N, C-alpha and C positions, 0 to 999 in steps of 0.2 A: 812624757818627757819630749821637749822640743829637740829638734836637730841643731845642736849648738854650732856645728861647723857651717851649716846653711845660714844661720843667723849672722855669724861672723863674715862670711863671704858677702852677704847682702849689705852689711854695714860698710864693708870695704868698698863696695860698688857705689854707695851713696856718698862717700867722703872723697876728698881730692886725691889724685894719684900720689903715691908715696906715703900714704897714711897706712900704719900697721894696726891691725885688729886682731884680738884674740878672745876666746870665749871659754868660760868655765862653768861648772855646776855650783850654784850658790847654796845647795842644800847639804853639802859636805864640807868638812874642814880641810883647809889647805895650809901648807907650811907658811909661817910668818917669819920675817927676818927681824933681827934686833932693831928696835925703833918703831915697829909697826904694832905695838900693843894697843889693845882697845880695852882698858880696865872697866870692869863692871858690866861688860856686854852679856846679854843673854845668849844661849847657845846659838839660836837662829841668827841673831845679828852678827855674831862672831863668824859664822859660816859665811854669811853674805860679805863681810868685810874681807875675810881671808881669800874669798873667791875673787874679789876685785883686785886685790894685790897680786894674786897668782896670774890673773889675766893681764894685768899691767906689765909684769915682768916678761911674760911671753910675747907681748907686743914689742917691748923694748928690745928683746932679743931678735925679733924680726927686723928691726932697724940696725942690728949689729951692735947694740949697746949692752953694757954689762947688766947682770942681775943685781940691781941695787934695791935698797929698802925704798918704799914709797910711803912715808909717814903721813899723818894728817896734821894740819895746823890747828891753831886755836879755834878757827872757824869750822873745823872738821873736814875741810876740803883737802884733797890729796896734794902733797908737796912733790912736784915732779923734778927730775934732774935739770940742771941748767940747760937752756936751749931746747927744751922739750915742752910741747904743749900736749895735754892729755885729757881724757875723760873716761869716767866709769859709770856704768848704769847696770841695774839688775832688776829683774822681776822675781817672783817666787821660784821660778824654775830655770832662769838663765841669767848669765852675767857676761857683759861685754866690756872690753877696754880698748881704747884707741889712742895712739900716740903719733906725733908728727914732729919732725925737726924744721918744717917750713911754715906751718900754719902758726898764727898768733893765738888763735882760739879754736877749740874743738868742743863740740857738744853732742853726745848720743843720749837718746832716751828710749827706753823700753817700757811699754805699758801693755796690760792685757787688752786684747782686741775685743773689747766689751763696751757697753754704753757708759758714758760719763754720768755720775749721779746727777739727776736733774737739779738737786739742791745747789750744786756748784756752778750751774750754767751762768748765772748772773755775775759770779765772781770771775769766771774764766773768760767768757765770751763778751766782746764788744758787740754793739748793736748790728754792725755790718756782718760780723762773723756769725752771729745768731741767724741772720737772714740767709747767708749762703749755706749754712748747715741745714736749716729748715728745708731748703730746696732739694736736698739729696734724698736718696731712698732709705737711708738709715741714719737719722739725725743723731741718735745717741752715740753711735760709734764714730761718727764724724766729729761730734763735740769732743770726744776722747782724743781724737787725732789733733785737733786744735790745741788741746791741753798739752800733749806730748810735744808738739812743735814748739810751743812757747817755752817748755821746759828745756828743750835742746839748745835754744838760743840763750836762755838764762845761763845754762851750764857753760856755754862757749864764751860768754862775755865776763863771767864772774872773776876768773883769774886776773883779768886786766883791770876791772873796775873795783873789785871787792865791795860792790853795792848790792843790797837786797832791794827788790822792787816787786810790785804787784803785776798781775797779768795785764792790766790796762796800759802798761808801759810799752806793749808790743801790739801792733795791729796787723793781722794776717790777710793777705790777699792770695787767693788760689792761683797757681800757675799750672794748669793741667799739662801732662796728666798726673804727675806725682811730685809736686813741689809747692812751696808757699814763698812769697816775699814777705819777710817779717820786718815791719817798719817801726823804728822807735818813735813814740809819740811825744817824747820830751828829751831834752839834753840829758845824757847819762855818762858823765866822766869822758871817756874816749869817744863816745858816739854823740852825734848831734840829732836833734829832732829831724826826722825825714830820712836818716840813714837806714839802709835796709841790709838784711842778712838773708841769704837763700837757705831755705830748709828743704831738704829732700825727705821723702817718706815712702814707706812700703808696709805691706801686711804680709806676715808669714809665720808659720809655726805657732799660731794662736796669739800673736803679738802684733802690736803697732810699733814700728821702729822709725824714729826721726833722727836726722843728722844735720848739724849745722857746722860751718867752718868759715873762717876768714883769715 
């Protein structure tokens, strides 16, 4: 079992000041509020969903906001209170939620600190990314890090654009020691080709954690 409070503190350090972060266990059921139902969900998915909502309310409370329902929209994305940007992520053993009243977009992503399936490399990695991953001592784990970083940016931009896109829409450039510049490769609603989002990353408690904000 990972140290959830350590993961929450790490996520808080990766995100801008004033961002609230909370952690919960996604393996157990947490209380849901009216409007947060997930009809037809299998028990494991319901536990993950309830953990995300519980973490979201804990993070909202950290900002001094009331404990309100965080339903999902028709696209299954969380519907945050007005004036709040938020993000939820979970692995099999940890769930994190972050909220902010100053950011336009927040994205957190948790992945197991394990190699990315080689069958996915051509889908996830652009040629330049494959090249810098191959230069490192553990290419498989670094490929998972690139996957996670792109997921974090996707989550941060989605509430603004409501657009689905592939991994090739973002090109990552390493910014040592623990960041990437994620560049949009094509115009994407609020973003122009060439716009960049900073992604911070860390490894802890058996996880890769990435965070994007703007």
